[in-house]
Phi, psi and omega in degrees: 000321179296318180295321181297317180299317180298320181295314181293324178297317181295319182298314180296319179299318181296321179298319180294320182294318187259029174302135187290142177220164180279134174289164182295322179231123183227121185235129180273152170213130188252135179243131175219163184254012178074004182231022175104347179266131182206162178205135176261121177261166179223140173227168179165203188225151170198143179301336183258007180280163177225181176278351182263207180277116178256090184300326183294342178254014176089004176285147179213145178282108185286157177293170181305156182296138181286165178290167177303144181105347177246130179291139174202151173204148184191168170268137169268120182281153191285050172277129181052048178059046178067018179250009180274199185253353181292133177208154184201158174279346178233143182215101180250144184241156182289135175197132173274124184270144359292150186228134171234125181161191184234141174235140181254134173235159176233125179266138170232147185199163169203140180284162173262273179267349179277171179244359180228171171234124177258133179244118184241137181226156176210085186287145188291330179195175188286359176283352180238120171226171182204168175227130173264127180224149171290157182267007179275298179235343184082004182239339180293322169234123181210095189236129177276136180243127177206154181054247178224154180168191179209158178220139182251124172271109187278343179228068184293345177289334177269310181258075181270001176220143177225147170277136173245105181263107185262127180253124178249137178237107177048051186284121177226116181299133176247118182260084172275126178278348184196137176206118185221161175227142178213161178254120180230116179053042176083000178249155175265122180252122177259133175230139176208163179215157178237149175274315176218163179221147178227112175059035186274109179282306180195171172251129176260117182274123182239149182220149172212165171245180179294342183243015181221166177271172179294138175228150181272127180266328182172184184230147174233124183296140174270188182245025178066239177245122183205150175256006179265144176291146179221147180245147183223159176209158179208137181248124176259107182266347184266063180236155179241153181288157177062032176232138176268125180248148177242137181232148172209164178246133170256115181268120184254130176273165177293335182267010177096349178284156181208165174207162183250149173278179170290163182263134173240152182233154178209139182258123184275096174199149184283123179288147179258344182218162169291141176204148174235120184271161174292135180299155176216141352290163178207116002297165184217164175191119348261004184248149174210158180256135177239123182239149178208164183234144178235120179283347178207165178300132186212155169274123193240139168236132174237110192240141177254129179241154168270183184292343178273359182084011179273139178288124178251342179195154175226110185277329182223139174202069187195171176281131179233150179277170176305139177151185178252138186231145175229124178241141180257124179256126177259109183261029184303324184271005182248157183272164179300149178151183178270132176236157178246140172235135188233134176255126175238126182205105176048052178091343177276135177218130179217138181232139177225160180260153172213157188239122176262119180240117179250000000 
């Protein structure tokens, strides 16, 4: 009886210690075999991470690799110079933030019914880039990864493992709870909000087109260090019709450190009909963009539902002018699964699905 009591005490204690939490930096990368089988993996940084299994961040030691004919993909953790048996769908490494440097991960995969392996990425900002290399010489496959894109391994039976060399430049997580762009009377209006701020001097608003580099439009003062939510806005009046613009925020600290937000895009042209676009990226984790168009001024609701039809968030509930709008949804506090988003505007109603993969 004494031994049983000791065992149960230890088990409860272990569950409390290893309760899962979000790492400081979490980046998705999706692997598929071109025949319907896919899996989204995650890598990143945290001051408390290690090279081993970090249960508190959702890492787990996976069972042995399945035989040929079954799709699988995973990270090989750096046990015995990546030749050990540890593997996980998530791989976070130790780093004190802000961090500049490189971390190496190793991907392993095999197709099921497909004959190729597709690797798709959507990095959160320009502070994160990477290089995919074969583990034989590092030159047979050597692909640079930045922003978003995909790469196809055409002979995965030969190159069934790749090195992922991730480069971080002054990486500081920026937790924007909201970031949107809309067209109002021919101008682009940017709105964003923060839940908390640490040493925040200001936001630098940057813009580019498909044929130009990033340029600074102006600055909006931050609130230093605060635990209260704050809202911000910026109006870009120097825009032309029929041009696609890209916007991002550079958040500057008082000590010279900085970080970038995600990038949102908007096409300057007058909409002729109500429309609700497919969210992007999709699948996503934890942020995605939802865009819609209004041919006339309307009272608009943009609502997020779970699969049970329960409202989990409401991004818009107000009168909006004619134009195109993009809203960014942060699903950090929600679990993986299928969600529905619905646009209601003066009798128009449209619903679409989106997939959150953590």
